[in-house]
C-alpha positions in Angstrom: 54.6 -89.8 -9.1 57.5 -88.0 -7.5 58.0 -84.7 -9.4 60.7 -83.3 -7.2 63.7 -84.5 -9.4 62.0 -82.9 -12.4 61.6 -79.5 -10.6 65.1 -79.6 -9.2 66.5 -80.1 -12.7 64.2 -77.4 -14.2 66.0 -74.8 -12.0 69.1 -75.3 -14.1 67.2 -74.5 -17.3 64.5 -71.9 -16.5 64.0 -68.9 -14.2 60.5 -67.5 -13.3 61.4 -63.8 -13.1 60.8 -60.9 -15.5 63.5 -60.9 -18.2 63.6 -64.7 -18.2 59.9 -65.5 -18.2 57.9 -63.2 -20.5 54.6 -63.5 -18.6 55.7 -63.3 -15.0 54.6 -59.7 -14.6 51.2 -60.5 -16.1 50.7 -63.2 -13.5 51.5 -60.6 -10.8 49.0 -58.1 -12.3 46.2 -60.7 -12.1 47.1 -61.4 -8.4 47.0 -57.7 -7.5 43.6 -57.3 -9.2 42.2 -60.2 -7.3 43.5 -58.9 -4.0 42.0 -55.5 -4.4 42.4 -53.7 -1.1 43.1 -56.8 1.0 46.1 -56.3 3.3 46.6 -59.5 5.4 49.0 -59.6 8.3 50.7 -62.7 7.0 50.9 -64.4 3.5 52.0 -67.9 2.5 52.8 -68.3 -1.2 52.6 -72.0 -2.1 54.7 -73.0 -5.0 56.6 -69.8 -4.8 59.3 -70.7 -7.3 62.0 -68.1 -7.6 60.2 -65.8 -5.1 59.2 -63.0 -7.5 55.6 -62.8 -6.2 56.9 -62.8 -2.6 59.1 -59.9 -3.6 56.2 -58.0 -5.1 54.0 -58.6 -2.1 56.6 -56.9 0.1 57.3 -54.1 -2.3 53.6 -53.3 -2.7 53.0 -53.2 1.0 50.5 -56.1 0.7 51.8 -57.7 3.9 54.6 -57.2 6.4 55.2 -60.9 6.8 55.6 -63.1 3.7 56.6 -66.8 3.5 57.2 -68.9 0.5 56.9 -72.7 0.1 58.3 -74.8 -2.7 59.2 -78.4 -3.4 62.5 -77.4 -5.1 65.3 -76.4 -2.8 67.1 -74.9 -5.8 64.3 -72.5 -6.4 64.3 -71.6 -2.7 67.9 -70.6 -2.9 67.1 -68.2 -5.7 64.1 -66.9 -3.8 66.1 -66.1 -0.7 68.4 -64.0 -2.8 65.7 -62.2 -4.7 63.4 -61.5 -1.7 65.6 -61.4 1.4 62.7 -59.9 3.5 60.6 -63.0 3.1 61.2 -66.4 4.7 61.2 -69.6 2.7 60.7 -73.3 3.5 60.8 -76.5 1.5 57.7 -78.6 1.4 55.0 -80.3 -0.5 51.5 -78.9 -1.3 49.9 -82.0 0.0 51.7 -81.8 3.4 52.1 -78.0 4.1 54.3 -77.8 7.2 52.2 -75.2 9.0 49.4 -75.3 11.6 45.7 -74.9 10.8 44.6 -71.3 10.1 48.2 -70.0 10.2 47.9 -67.4 7.4 45.1 -64.9 6.6 46.0 -65.4 2.9 47.4 -68.3 1.1 48.2 -67.9 -2.6 48.8 -70.6 -5.2 49.8 -68.9 -8.5 50.2 -71.1 -11.5 50.5 -74.2 -9.3 47.5 -76.5 -9.2 47.8 -77.3 -13.0 50.9 -79.2 -11.9 49.1 -81.3 -9.3 47.7 -84.7 -10.1 44.6 -84.2 -8.0 43.9 -80.5 -7.4 41.0 -80.8 -5.0 42.9 -82.4 -2.0 45.7 -79.9 -2.6 43.2 -77.0 -2.3 41.8 -78.5 0.8 45.3 -78.6 2.3 45.8 -75.0 1.2 42.5 -74.1 2.8 43.6 -75.8 6.1 46.5 -73.4 6.7 44.4 -70.3 5.7 42.3 -68.5 8.3 40.4 -66.6 5.6 41.5 -66.1 2.0 42.8 -68.4 -0.7 43.9 -67.0 -4.0 44.4 -69.3 -7.0 45.4 -68.6 -10.6 46.0 -71.0 -13.6 46.5 -70.8 -17.3 43.2 -70.3 -19.2 42.0 -73.2 -21.3 45.6 -74.3 -22.0 45.8 -77.8 -23.5 48.9 -79.3 -21.8 51.5 -79.9 -24.5 53.3 -83.2 -24.5 56.7 -84.4 -25.8 58.4 -87.7 -26.4 61.4 -88.5 -24.2 64.3 -89.7 -26.4 65.7 -91.8 -23.6 62.7 -93.7 -22.2 60.3 -93.1 -25.2 57.5 -92.2 -22.9 55.3 -89.1 -23.4 55.5 -86.5 -20.7 53.8 -83.2 -20.1 55.9 -80.2 -21.0 56.3 -77.8 -18.0 54.7 -80.4 -15.8 51.2 -79.2 -16.7 48.7 -81.9 -16.1 45.3 -80.2 -16.4 43.4 -77.6 -18.4 40.9 -75.2 -16.7 38.1 -72.9 -17.7 37.0 -70.3 -15.2 33.9 -72.5 -14.4 36.3 -75.5 -13.8 38.4 -73.5 -11.4 35.4 -72.3 -9.5 34.0 -75.8 -9.3 37.2 -77.4 -7.9 37.4 -74.6 -5.3 33.8 -75.3 -4.3 34.6 -79.1 -4.0 37.6 -78.1 -1.7 35.1 -76.3 0.6 35.9 -72.8 -0.5 33.6 -70.0 -1.5 34.6 -67.9 -4.6 34.1 -64.2 -3.9 36.0 -62.7 -6.9 37.0 -64.1 -10.3 39.1 -62.4 -13.0 40.4 -63.1 -16.5 43.7 -61.6 -17.6 44.4 -60.8 -21.2 48.1 -60.5 -22.2 48.4 -57.3 -24.3 48.9 -58.0 -28.0 51.7 -56.2 -29.9 49.4 -53.4 -31.2 48.2 -52.7 -27.6 51.7 -51.9 -26.5 52.2 -49.1 -29.1 52.1 -45.5 -28.1 48.7 -44.5 -29.5 46.9 -47.3 -27.8 48.8 -47.2 -24.5 47.2 -43.9 -23.6 43.8 -45.5 -23.6 44.6 -47.3 -20.4 43.6 -50.9 -19.7 39.8 -50.4 -19.7 40.0 -48.5 -23.0 42.1 -51.2 -24.7 39.8 -53.9 -23.4 36.8 -52.2 -24.9 38.6 -51.6 -28.2 39.7 -55.3 -28.2 36.1 -56.4 -27.8 34.9 -54.1 -30.6 37.6 -55.4 -33.0 36.7 -59.0 -32.2 33.0 -58.3 -32.8 33.9 -56.5 -36.1 35.9 -59.6 -37.2 39.2 -57.7 -37.4 40.7 -59.8 -34.6 40.1 -63.4 -33.8 38.3 -64.3 -30.6 40.3 -62.8 -27.7 41.0 -65.5 -25.1 42.4 -64.6 -21.7 45.8 -66.1 -21.0 45.3 -66.5 -17.2 42.3 -66.8 -14.9 42.1 -66.6 -11.2 39.8 -66.6 -8.2 39.9 -65.2 -4.7 38.1 -67.5 -2.2 37.1 -67.4 1.4 36.6 -70.2 3.8 32.8 -70.5 4.6 33.4 -69.9 8.3 34.9 -66.5 7.4 31.4 -65.3 6.6 31.9 -63.8 3.1 29.0 -63.2 0.8 29.3 -65.0 -2.5 29.5 -62.8 -5.7 
């Protein structure tokens, strides 16, 4: 299926930047935790959307050379305005227009849940990476569907085609020939965690308090909203953890 018309039209309705998308900053926090102290010379962000992650890569000093790839030319126009220090190119995830091993790090943040077959897409991402691949997805999100009033066919809201657990994500990366070296879950803070008395606990303290409240039955089971993995190509020589 050709999804490009859908994503070109979506640009008119939705922006993926803080202020318009409530969880955009949470996605970035997960990426930064996965990266740790990695500082690659070049980064390619596949499915870069409006370019917010590219902007944050540059602001945080993660890499001096950042490129973004997206299927939507409308998104890329927004990205170029938001992150003028990065370079952007239109392209598909199944035919990335760069040579083998071109980037020490390739990221795909909230992307592969939109791909009909994620494994070949991850193989193509791995092809253009010389070392690291970083992938995040929604955690255990059942893709919602809606009924189109014009054609009366069901379609996936937001273009989400898959649901993933952390073990699912690890397995498809393995099938794509990648070795997972770091895995993370990201909990979006609840309303009570944003209040002054709890903010001073810091993220580790709030996470511990959340687990205790769940165990005591005060809160329902706390499920992470996003999950992610940092992978290496086997020939890079990483030790699996």
